C-alpha positions, 0 to 999 in steps of 0.5 A, spaced: 576 461 704 569 463 706 566 469 704 567 472 711 574 470 711 575 474 705 571 480 708 576 480 714 582 479 710 580 485 705 578 489 711 585 488 715 588 490 709 584 496 708 582 495 701 574 496 704 572 499 710 566 503 713 568 510 716 566 509 723 570 515 726 567 520 721 560 518 723 562 518 731 557 524 732 551 519 730 554 513 735 555 518 741 547 521 740 545 513 739 548 512 746 546 518 749 539 516 747 539 509 750 543 511 756 538 516 758 532 511 757 536 506 761 537 512 767 529 514 766 527 507 767 531 506 773 529 512 776 521 511 775 521 504 775 526 502 780 530 495 780 526 489 782 530 487 788 530 479 790 529 477 796 536 476 798 537 484 798 530 486 801 529 480 806 523 475 806 521 468 806 521 462 801 516 457 801 517 450 798 511 446 797 511 438 796 509 436 789 502 439 787 498 440 781 496 447 782 499 451 777 504 457 778 499 462 776 494 460 781 499 459 787 502 466 785 494 469 787 494 465 793 501 468 796 499 475 794 492 474 797 495 471 804 501 476 804 498 482 801 505 483 797 507 481 790 510 474 790 514 470 785 512 463 784 516 458 780 514 451 778 520 446 779 522 440 775 519 435 780 512 438 780 514 442 787 513 450 787 517 455 790 514 461 792 518 467 794 515 473 798 519 479 800 519 484 806 516 479 811 518 477 818 517 471 822 510 472 825 508 473 818 511 467 815 508 462 819 501 465 818 502 465 810 504 458 811 498 456 814 494 460 809 498 457 803 497 450 806 489 451 806 489 454 799 493 448 796 490 443 800 496 441 803 499 439 810 502 445 813 508 441 815 509 439 807 511 446 806 518 449 808 519 456 810 526 459 809 527 466 812 532 471 809 534 477 813 536 483 809 543 484 812 545 478 808 543 482 801 546 488 804 553 485 805 553 482 798 551 489 795 556 492 799 562 487 797 559 488 789 560 495 789 567 495 792 569 489 787 566 494 782 570 500 784 577 496 785 576 493 778 575 500 775 581 503 778 586 497 776 583 497 769 584 504 768 591 504 771 593 498 767 591 501 760 594 507 762 601 503 763 600 499 757 597 504 752 596 511 754 591 515 759 586 517 753 585 510 752 584 508 759 579 514 759 575 511 753 575 504 756 572 507 763 567 511 759 565 504 755 565 500 761 560 505 765 556 505 758 555 498 758 553 497 766 548 503 765 545 500 759 544 493 763 542 496 769 537 500 765 534 494 761 533 490 768 529 496 770 525 496 764 524 489 763 522 488 771 527 482 772 529 480 779 535 482 781 539 477 785 546 475 787 546 471 780 545 478 777 551 481 780 555 476 778 553 477 771 554 484 771 561 483 774 563 478 769 561 482 763 566 487 765 571 483 762 568 481 756 566 488 755 574 490 755 576 484 751 574 487 744 576 494 746 583 492 748 584 488 741 582 495 737 587 499 742 592 494 741 591 494 733 591 502 734 597 502 738 601 498 733 599 502 727 600 509 730 607 508 731 611 514 728 605 517 725 608 524 725 613 521 720 608 520 715 603 524 711 598 519 708 593 518 714 591 522 720 590 519 727 582 519 726 583 515 719 588 510 722 583 509 728 578 507 723 583 502 719 584 499 726 576 498 727 575 495 720 581 491 721 579 487 727 571 488 726 570 481 723 574 478 729 570 482 734 563 480 731 565 472 731 567 472 738 561 476 740 556 472 736 560 465 739 559 468 746 552 470 745 549 464 742 550 460 749 547 465 753 541 466 748 540 459 749 539 460 757 535 466 756 530 465 751 530 457 751 532 455 758 528 461 761 523 463 756 521 456 753 522 451 759 520 456 764 527 456 768 526 463 771 532 462 775 536 462 769 533 469 767 537 473 772 544 472 770 543 470 763 539 477 761 545 481 764 550 477 760 546 477 754 545 485 754 552 486 757 556 482 751 552 486 746 553 493 749 560 491 750 561 489 743 557 496 741 561 500 745 568 498 743 567 499 736 562 505 736 564 509 743 571 507 745 575 508 739 572 514 736 573 517 743 580 516 743 581 519 736 577 525 739 582 526 745 588 524 741 586 529 735 586 535 740 594 534 741 598 540 737 602 534 734 596 531 731 593 537 729 599 539 725 599 532 722 592 533 720 594 540 716 600 537 713 595 531 710 590 535 708 595 540 705 598 534 701 592 532 699 590 539 696 596 539 692 595 532 689 588 534 687 591 540 684 596 536 680 590 531 678 591 533 671 597 529 669 595 523 673 590 519 677 592 519 685 593 512 688 587 511 693 589 510 700 587 503 700 592 501 695 598 504 699 602 500 704 598 495 709 600 499 715 598 505 713 605 508 714 609 513 709 615 516 711 617 523 710 624 520 709 622 517 702 622 525 699 619 531 701 612 533 702 611 537 696 613 531 692 609 529 686 604 524 688 604 517 686 600 516 679 597 510 675 600 509 668 597 506 662 599 499 665 597 500 672 604 502 674 605 507 680 611 512 680 612 519 683 612 522 676 606 522 671 606 517 666 608 519 659 613 518 653 620 519 656 625 523 652 632 518 652 638 522 650 641 519 643 648 515 644 653 519 641 656 512 638 650 509 636 650 506 629 657 509 628 661 505 622 655 500 621 650 500 616 645 497 620 646 502 626 647 496 631 653 495 635 656 488 636 
């Protein structure tokens, strides 16, 4: 078994682990700071909306030796506006200028033909109206709202409303960070970006639902035991699924990183940036939120219940009692208990002596030491050797 597999098995059994829930205030602070930065970037810089949303023209030239940088300068001089130029694989140029009408398009086309030393008829101009992009945006917002409502309803039925609320907060967290990154980086927002944003919602929920399912199973009959609080069981659920979450996230990020950094960065296929950036940031943010935001938030909400508060008091009282009896033996660590973290009160009263480790590592409900055996009345009677036949 590989080291990673061994680590995952030990995390699942509770032999080792990191206390994510106890440090939840740190994760909340980090998320709030990143979210505020994303919102500030969105407000200050805004989104670089593509031509599909703002309207404009796309000029496609014939094969030319002019570089994309030079063509961008020609297009901006001719239009007086920012232009986006991409060098296509067949040597042609795709020049995109937003916010122009038909009359401006014809003039810009003639100016580009002169600067590029090409025949005006060899340059194709396609006009895009802003109403089409507005329709796409409205449908995207409608789809997002319907998706959120359905997710909350499903999680509330399959799990409980606290988990549904925590998952919704995690989704909003992921979308806000992804949109803010687009504003800070300045990548163009296209219909591909919208598709990427809608796609990451499912990936963002995947790890969250896996942890919630483990937490639901581990917290059955939680009030019938006095070994763990709800927050501790939630933390064990995170650790038990941690390696699985890391593996699935890394496997999903590798191809997306190839599109973003190799396809868009090294090979210059800028058309891949719009969808690959949203997928890359969304996948990473979704893995983070499922571990550091959603589950700790569920633990916070759950421990506000009177039953969970009473359970926490009983657990702490039992531990204090065990610490007081530490003179007669060493208490068994929580990780050496039952795998599912459940210890039924039916096994004995809550004030029973804690399990201790004897000289040979055996555990029991009493301190290890010499036992006084009652002497048998008939032992050795009538036999010199003292042995029975």
